[in-house]
C-alpha positions, 0 to 999 in steps of 0.5 A: 310639361317644360322645364321653365328657365327665367334669365334676369340682369340689370345691366346695358340693354344689348351689351355685355351681360345680357348677352352672355345671359342669352348664351346661358339661356340658348342652351337651355332652349336647346334641351327644351326649355321653356324660357323667358328672360328680363332686365331690370333697367326695365321696371319699376321697383322701389327701393326696400324702405326698412318699415320691418313690416314683413319681419315684424310679421314674422316674429307673429307667425304671419305672412305680412306681404310687402307694404310695395308690393301695390306700387311697383314691379317686384310682386310682378317679378317675384309671382313669375321667379318663383315658379322657375324651375331655374334662374340665371342671373347676369349682373354687371359690377362697377365698383366691388360690388352687383350693381345697385339696381340689382341689389334694390331689387333683390333687397325687397325679397324678404318679404319673401323669405320660402323656409317661412312662407313654406314653415306656415304653408302660405306656399308649397316647398319647391326645388330651384336652382341657380347659375351666376354671372358677374360681369365687369371690365377688371380683373378679381382685384376690382370683383371681389365681391361681386359674386358673393354680393349675388350668393347672398341673396339667393338665400330668402328665395332657396336657389341652390347655386349650381354654377358661378362665372367672374367675366373679369376685363370686358369694360366694352359694351358688347366685349364679351364677344371677343372672347370665345372661352368665355362665351363659350363658358357661358353655354356651359352654364347653361349645359349645366343648368339643365343637368342640375334641374333633371337631376333629383333635387337630393342628389344636386350639388356644383357644377361650376369649377372644382377648385372655384373659391376657398370654401368648399360649402358654396364655392365663395372666396370670402371668408372672415376672422369669426365671432361670438353669435347671438346663441353663444355658436361660435368658429375660429374662420367662418364662410362671409357666404354661406356661414359656415364655420372652421378653421384654416389649415396648412396644405402639404404644400404650404398653402392654406384651406377652409377645413369647416368643422363638423357642426360648422354647417349649422346655420348654412344658409344654402339650406331651410333648415340653416336659414330657420335658425336666423327665424329664430334670432329674429324672434328672439330680436325684433319679436322681442322688443314688440313684445315688450311695452316697456322697451318701447315705451323708453325707445318713445322717450329716447328717440326725441332728443334725435327727433328734435335734432336738426342738422342743416341740408343741400339745397 
């Protein structure tokens, strides 16, 4: 049975994001993988409405799905995507972060929280891997949240990222084709994806550039000052993407490195166990609200003030 690899892009048709994705997928095809590729611009995806139906169901231990699934193409795509062994995402960034076309799709995935669905035995566990390509016209300074934004959408569907590429300074249609090193790097990503697929899940690890990013856990380039979390856990510094906690420590060459604390991966979002901690938080905060009639009554009373408040709009 052939391995299944899917490519998902969200950029201009027949341009940089598609070409880089096709180069990576061609390397997978060379090794016998069954390839599926889509451009999200060809599908109808409704924005998440924030109705909280899916998370309310989670707080009650129920799989209620998404209320929009019969109204657009999201579920059709997810049914195929979740059956893959690997997915390669190639997404343009126009202003620091991934394009809204992709984010609209990804932010609808909470109803498919695989850790939750596996916990209640609604689906069987599957070890999926991912490769991420972000494509932009400038350097990292104008793509500073691009890969990190893509990484942040991998947790919900339990995609283990094994490689990432930040394609820089390719603003023109197809301009990436002039950069032979970049195209070779995309091909190498495809090879890395196949290497990871053929590796036992418990032995899979990072296959991209060894020194990429601040975080040694997820290789993101984004750190934030820590704050006391909902259950009292605190780290001086946290990885903005995976949630690893630790400190910054000086190196012998006068630079700094992020050192993860001994308990710094308790809420590692790249693991099912780490994401389960967030499900506990949802259960306490949202579940506690819906289970308390007095709180709901008080909100209903106070809400009226804002329902009656009107301001001029734009005709």
